[in-house]
DRENTORRO-376451 format. One line per field, with one value per residue: x, y, z of N, C-alpha, C in turn; residue number from 1. Coordinates in nm, 2 decimals, always signed. Each point is the difference from the previous one (the first is absolute). Layout:
N
n.X	c(X;...)
n.Y	c(Y;...)
n.Z	c(Z;...)
ca.X	c(X;...)
ca.Y	c(Y;...)
ca.Z	c(Z;...)
c.X	c(X;...)
c.Y	c(Y;...)
c.Z	c(Z;...)
pos	c(NUM;...)
//
This chain:
151
n.X	c(+0.04;-0.07;+0.11;-0.05;+0.14;-0.07;+0.13;-0.03;+0.16;+0.02;+0.11;+0.10;+0.01;+0.05;-0.15;-0.09;+0.06;+0.04;-0.13;-0.02;+0.14;-0.10;+0.04;+0.05;+0.06;+0.02;+0.10;+0.06;+0.00;+0.05;+0.07;-0.14;-0.02;+0.12;+0.05;+0.10;+0.04;+0.11;-0.01;+0.07;-0.14;+0.01;+0.03;-0.14;+0.04;-0.09;+0.03;+0.03;-0.06;-0.04;+0.02;-0.09;+0.03;-0.18;+0.00;-0.09;-0.14;-0.09;-0.03;+0.12;-0.12;-0.10;+0.09;+0.11;+0.06;+0.13;+0.03;+0.02;+0.07;-0.04;+0.04;-0.02;-0.08;+0.04;-0.09;+0.04;+0.02;+0.09;-0.11;+0.02;-0.09;+0.02;-0.13;+0.07;-0.08;-0.02;-0.09;+0.09;-0.02;-0.16;+0.11;-0.06;+0.10;-0.10;+0.09;-0.11;+0.05;-0.10;+0.08;-0.06;+0.06;+0.03;-0.10;-0.06;-0.11;-0.04;-0.06;+0.05;-0.15;+0.09;-0.05;+0.12;-0.11;+0.07;-0.13;+0.01;-0.06;+0.12;+0.05;-0.14;-0.02;+0.07;-0.07;-0.08;+0.08;+0.08;-0.19;-0.02;+0.08;-0.03;-0.13;+0.02;+0.02;-0.08;-0.11;+0.03;+0.03;-0.10;-0.07;+0.05;-0.06;-0.10;+0.01;+0.05;-0.10;-0.06;+0.03;+0.02;-0.11;+0.00;+0.13)
n.Y	c(-0.11;+0.12;+0.05;+0.12;+0.09;+0.12;+0.11;+0.14;+0.05;+0.10;-0.05;+0.05;-0.04;+0.09;+0.11;-0.05;-0.03;+0.14;+0.00;-0.06;+0.05;+0.08;-0.05;+0.10;+0.03;-0.11;+0.01;+0.18;-0.01;-0.09;+0.07;-0.06;+0.04;+0.07;-0.08;+0.02;-0.09;+0.09;-0.08;+0.10;+0.06;-0.02;+0.15;-0.05;-0.03;+0.06;-0.11;+0.02;-0.13;+0.06;-0.05;-0.01;-0.05;-0.06;-0.02;-0.11;+0.14;-0.08;+0.14;-0.03;-0.13;-0.04;-0.13;+0.01;-0.07;-0.04;+0.19;+0.00;+0.11;-0.05;+0.09;+0.06;+0.14;+0.07;+0.05;+0.12;-0.08;-0.11;-0.06;-0.14;-0.03;-0.03;+0.00;-0.10;-0.07;-0.01;+0.06;+0.06;-0.05;+0.08;+0.12;+0.01;+0.06;+0.05;+0.10;+0.09;+0.05;+0.12;+0.10;+0.08;+0.01;+0.11;+0.01;-0.07;-0.10;-0.07;-0.04;-0.16;-0.05;-0.11;-0.09;-0.14;-0.07;-0.13;-0.01;-0.05;-0.11;+0.11;+0.01;-0.02;-0.08;-0.03;+0.04;-0.05;-0.05;-0.01;-0.01;-0.09;-0.06;-0.02;-0.05;-0.07;-0.09;+0.01;-0.04;-0.08;-0.08;-0.01;+0.01;-0.07;-0.01;+0.03;-0.08;+0.00;+0.04;-0.02;-0.07;-0.01;+0.04;-0.02;-0.04)
n.Z	c(+0.01;-0.04;+0.03;-0.05;+0.05;-0.07;-0.01;+0.00;+0.08;+0.13;-0.13;+0.03;-0.02;-0.01;+0.02;-0.08;-0.10;+0.02;+0.05;-0.12;+0.02;+0.03;+0.08;+0.03;-0.14;-0.05;+0.08;-0.03;-0.16;+0.04;+0.04;+0.04;-0.12;+0.02;+0.11;-0.01;+0.05;-0.06;-0.07;-0.05;+0.02;-0.12;-0.05;-0.09;-0.08;-0.09;-0.06;-0.13;+0.01;+0.04;+0.12;+0.07;+0.12;+0.05;+0.13;-0.08;+0.11;-0.04;-0.04;+0.00;-0.06;-0.09;+0.04;-0.13;+0.06;-0.11;-0.03;-0.13;-0.01;-0.08;-0.01;-0.13;+0.04;-0.02;-0.03;-0.06;-0.07;+0.02;+0.08;-0.01;+0.10;+0.05;+0.06;+0.12;+0.00;+0.15;-0.02;-0.02;-0.12;-0.07;+0.02;-0.19;+0.06;-0.10;+0.00;-0.10;+0.02;-0.06;-0.09;+0.04;+0.14;+0.04;+0.02;-0.06;+0.09;-0.12;+0.14;-0.08;+0.12;-0.06;+0.03;-0.06;+0.01;+0.04;+0.08;-0.07;+0.08;+0.01;-0.08;-0.02;+0.05;-0.14;-0.13;+0.12;+0.08;-0.17;-0.01;+0.09;+0.04;-0.18;+0.00;+0.10;-0.09;-0.12;+0.09;+0.06;-0.07;+0.03;+0.17;-0.02;-0.14;+0.05;+0.11;-0.10;-0.06;+0.08;+0.05;-0.09;+0.05;+0.14;+0.00)
ca.X	c(-0.10;+0.07;-0.06;+0.04;-0.16;+0.09;-0.05;+0.12;+0.07;+0.01;+0.13;+0.10;+0.06;+0.22;+0.00;-0.06;+0.11;+0.10;-0.10;-0.01;+0.09;+0.01;-0.06;-0.10;-0.18;-0.06;-0.06;-0.11;-0.12;-0.08;-0.08;+0.07;+0.00;+0.16;+0.19;+0.09;+0.15;+0.12;+0.07;+0.14;+0.00;+0.06;-0.09;+0.03;+0.06;-0.04;+0.04;-0.06;+0.07;+0.00;-0.12;+0.01;-0.11;-0.02;-0.13;-0.13;-0.07;-0.12;-0.03;+0.12;-0.02;+0.03;+0.12;-0.09;+0.12;+0.12;-0.02;+0.10;-0.05;+0.11;-0.03;-0.01;+0.03;+0.04;+0.02;-0.09;-0.13;-0.05;+0.11;-0.07;+0.07;-0.02;+0.00;-0.06;+0.06;-0.03;-0.14;-0.05;+0.14;+0.01;-0.03;+0.10;-0.04;+0.09;-0.03;-0.01;+0.01;+0.05;+0.03;-0.11;+0.04;+0.13;-0.08;-0.09;+0.08;-0.07;+0.05;-0.04;+0.09;-0.13;+0.04;-0.12;-0.01;-0.06;+0.06;-0.10;-0.14;+0.03;-0.01;-0.08;+0.02;+0.12;-0.04;-0.14;+0.09;+0.14;-0.09;-0.04;+0.11;+0.09;-0.05;+0.09;+0.16;-0.07;-0.06;+0.10;+0.12;-0.04;+0.01;+0.19;+0.06;-0.10;+0.02;+0.12;-0.02;-0.03;+0.17;+0.10;-0.04;+0.00;+0.13)
ca.Y	c(+0.12;+0.13;+0.17;+0.15;+0.14;+0.14;+0.16;+0.11;-0.04;+0.12;+0.01;-0.06;-0.11;-0.01;+0.00;-0.16;-0.03;+0.03;-0.08;-0.08;-0.09;-0.07;-0.13;+0.09;+0.02;-0.09;+0.01;+0.08;-0.02;-0.17;-0.04;-0.08;-0.12;-0.10;+0.07;-0.02;-0.01;-0.09;-0.12;+0.02;+0.18;+0.13;+0.04;-0.03;+0.09;-0.04;+0.02;-0.12;-0.13;-0.04;-0.05;+0.06;-0.07;+0.08;-0.05;+0.05;-0.04;+0.10;+0.11;+0.03;-0.08;-0.14;-0.06;-0.02;-0.07;+0.09;+0.03;+0.00;+0.06;+0.01;+0.07;+0.02;+0.12;+0.10;+0.09;+0.10;-0.06;-0.17;-0.10;-0.10;-0.13;-0.18;-0.06;-0.08;-0.05;-0.21;+0.03;+0.03;-0.04;+0.08;+0.13;+0.08;+0.14;+0.07;+0.08;+0.06;+0.17;+0.08;+0.16;+0.06;+0.16;+0.00;-0.03;-0.08;-0.13;-0.09;-0.14;-0.08;-0.16;-0.11;-0.15;-0.12;-0.05;-0.17;-0.06;-0.13;+0.04;+0.11;+0.11;+0.05;+0.09;+0.11;+0.10;+0.13;+0.07;+0.09;+0.12;+0.12;+0.02;+0.09;+0.14;+0.10;+0.08;+0.12;+0.07;+0.03;+0.07;+0.13;+0.04;-0.01;+0.10;+0.09;+0.03;-0.05;+0.10;+0.17;+0.01;+0.01;+0.09;+0.04;+0.00)
ca.Z	c(+0.02;-0.01;+0.04;-0.08;+0.05;-0.05;+0.08;-0.01;+0.06;-0.01;+0.04;-0.17;-0.04;+0.06;+0.12;+0.00;-0.06;+0.15;+0.10;-0.01;+0.04;+0.16;+0.06;+0.07;-0.10;+0.00;+0.22;+0.03;-0.07;+0.05;+0.12;+0.08;-0.08;-0.03;+0.01;-0.06;+0.07;-0.06;+0.09;+0.02;+0.06;-0.09;-0.09;-0.09;-0.15;-0.09;-0.13;-0.10;+0.06;+0.15;+0.00;+0.16;+0.11;+0.06;+0.08;-0.02;+0.10;+0.00;+0.11;+0.12;+0.09;-0.05;-0.08;-0.10;-0.09;-0.03;-0.14;-0.05;-0.13;-0.13;-0.12;-0.14;-0.03;+0.03;-0.10;-0.01;-0.12;+0.02;+0.14;-0.03;+0.07;-0.01;+0.14;+0.02;+0.15;+0.06;-0.02;-0.10;-0.08;-0.13;-0.01;-0.08;+0.02;-0.11;+0.01;-0.11;+0.03;-0.09;+0.06;-0.01;-0.07;+0.07;+0.14;-0.01;-0.10;+0.03;+0.09;+0.00;+0.00;-0.09;+0.10;+0.02;+0.16;-0.05;+0.08;-0.03;+0.03;+0.08;-0.16;+0.02;+0.12;+0.03;-0.11;+0.05;+0.07;-0.03;-0.09;+0.12;+0.04;-0.12;+0.00;+0.11;+0.00;-0.06;+0.13;+0.11;-0.19;-0.03;+0.08;+0.05;-0.10;+0.04;+0.08;-0.03;-0.09;+0.14;+0.12;-0.12;-0.04;+0.09;-0.01)
c.X	c(+0.17;-0.06;+0.07;-0.07;+0.13;-0.07;+0.10;+0.00;+0.03;+0.13;+0.06;+0.04;+0.11;-0.04;-0.05;+0.12;+0.08;-0.06;-0.02;+0.14;+0.06;-0.08;-0.13;-0.14;-0.04;-0.10;-0.13;-0.12;-0.05;-0.07;-0.15;-0.07;+0.05;+0.13;+0.07;+0.17;+0.09;+0.02;+0.17;+0.05;+0.06;-0.04;+0.05;+0.09;-0.13;+0.07;+0.01;+0.09;+0.00;-0.11;-0.01;-0.15;-0.04;-0.07;-0.13;-0.07;-0.16;-0.06;+0.10;+0.01;+0.03;+0.09;-0.08;+0.18;+0.08;-0.07;+0.11;+0.02;+0.15;+0.04;+0.04;+0.05;-0.02;+0.06;-0.12;-0.16;-0.07;+0.06;-0.04;+0.06;-0.06;-0.02;-0.12;-0.01;-0.08;-0.11;-0.05;+0.13;+0.06;-0.05;+0.11;-0.10;+0.07;-0.05;+0.06;+0.02;+0.00;-0.03;-0.19;+0.04;+0.17;-0.06;-0.03;+0.08;-0.09;+0.07;-0.13;+0.08;-0.08;+0.09;-0.09;+0.05;-0.03;+0.02;-0.11;-0.13;-0.03;-0.05;-0.10;+0.04;+0.16;-0.03;-0.09;+0.14;+0.07;-0.09;+0.03;+0.17;+0.09;-0.11;+0.00;+0.17;+0.04;-0.01;+0.16;+0.14;-0.05;-0.01;+0.17;+0.07;-0.06;+0.11;+0.20;+0.02;+0.00;+0.10;+0.08;-0.02;+0.00;+0.14;+0.06)
c.Y	c(+0.11;+0.11;+0.07;+0.07;+0.08;+0.09;+0.06;+0.05;+0.17;+0.01;-0.04;-0.16;-0.02;-0.02;-0.18;-0.06;-0.05;-0.08;-0.13;-0.10;-0.03;-0.07;+0.08;+0.05;-0.12;-0.07;+0.04;-0.02;-0.15;+0.07;+0.07;-0.18;-0.16;+0.06;-0.09;+0.03;-0.11;-0.15;+0.00;+0.12;+0.03;+0.06;-0.02;+0.09;-0.08;+0.05;-0.14;-0.13;+0.04;-0.07;+0.03;-0.07;+0.10;-0.07;+0.15;-0.03;+0.08;+0.04;+0.01;-0.09;-0.14;-0.02;-0.02;-0.04;+0.10;+0.02;-0.01;+0.07;+0.02;+0.13;-0.05;+0.05;+0.16;+0.15;+0.14;-0.03;-0.07;-0.02;-0.12;-0.13;-0.17;+0.00;-0.06;+0.00;-0.15;+0.01;+0.05;-0.04;+0.10;+0.11;+0.08;+0.17;+0.13;+0.15;+0.15;+0.17;+0.00;+0.15;+0.05;+0.15;+0.04;-0.04;-0.12;-0.16;-0.11;-0.15;-0.08;-0.11;-0.10;-0.11;-0.08;-0.09;-0.12;-0.05;-0.16;+0.06;+0.10;+0.09;+0.11;+0.11;+0.07;+0.07;+0.06;+0.06;+0.07;+0.10;+0.14;+0.04;+0.09;+0.16;+0.09;+0.02;+0.12;+0.13;+0.10;+0.05;+0.19;+0.08;+0.04;+0.11;+0.14;+0.09;+0.01;+0.16;+0.10;-0.01;+0.06;+0.15;+0.13;+0.04;+0.11)
c.Z	c(-0.04;+0.10;-0.03;+0.08;-0.06;+0.12;-0.06;+0.11;-0.02;+0.05;-0.18;-0.03;+0.05;+0.17;+0.10;+0.05;+0.14;+0.08;+0.00;+0.01;+0.15;+0.08;+0.14;-0.06;+0.05;+0.10;-0.02;-0.06;+0.03;+0.15;+0.04;-0.05;+0.01;+0.04;-0.08;+0.09;-0.05;+0.09;+0.03;+0.06;-0.05;-0.08;-0.14;-0.13;-0.07;-0.13;-0.09;+0.08;+0.14;+0.09;+0.19;+0.01;+0.12;+0.11;-0.03;+0.08;-0.05;+0.07;+0.08;+0.13;-0.03;-0.09;-0.10;-0.08;-0.02;-0.14;-0.04;-0.14;-0.09;-0.10;-0.09;-0.06;+0.12;-0.04;+0.06;-0.07;+0.10;+0.13;-0.03;+0.08;+0.01;+0.15;+0.06;+0.19;+0.02;-0.06;-0.18;-0.11;-0.07;+0.06;-0.01;+0.00;-0.13;+0.09;-0.09;+0.05;-0.14;+0.02;-0.02;-0.05;+0.13;+0.15;-0.01;-0.07;+0.03;-0.02;-0.03;+0.06;-0.05;+0.10;-0.06;+0.11;-0.02;+0.15;+0.01;+0.06;+0.15;-0.09;+0.07;+0.14;+0.07;-0.07;+0.08;+0.10;-0.07;-0.08;+0.13;+0.03;-0.04;+0.02;+0.13;+0.01;-0.07;+0.03;+0.05;-0.08;+0.01;+0.07;+0.02;-0.08;+0.01;+0.12;+0.01;-0.10;+0.09;+0.03;-0.13;-0.05;+0.11;+0.02;-0.05)
pos	c(1;2;3;4;5;6;7;8;9;10;11;12;13;14;15;16;17;18;19;20;21;22;23;24;25;26;27;28;29;30;31;32;33;34;35;36;37;38;39;40;41;42;43;44;45;46;47;48;49;50;51;52;53;54;55;56;57;58;59;60;61;62;63;64;65;66;67;68;69;70;71;72;73;74;75;76;77;78;79;80;81;82;83;84;85;86;87;88;89;90;91;92;93;94;95;96;97;98;99;100;101;102;103;104;105;106;107;108;109;110;111;112;113;114;115;116;117;118;119;120;121;122;123;124;125;126;127;128;129;130;131;132;133;134;135;136;137;138;139;140;141;142;143;144;145;146;147;148;149;150;151)
//
């Protein structure tokens, strides 16, 4: 099953890409639907060919195995990862970033999920999760813009 969500973010593509490179951004936009804590307690460097693993918890409470992210592409245009965890063998995630203008970026999450009989339940959760993530992204970017204008 596929999750496909698109939003216009109030920031340049360069700024969105800058935030995408940080684990803290993932942790912020995922909360409270999910938490990601590095297995080896290091800050990952996401680049093509890199593999990183995380202790994954649903709603910050329910252990949901180890989530592994394998980066295939990591550019300002496209981020492509092959992801999986103990309960979801396929979680292939693509993020497309398209310039709208100097201060706006079209951000799309496209996720293919395969989890056997659990697929429909994981997909329902993922639909809510990615809508939540994009709302939190927008809030974070608006707050970041306001802070930079006040400085």
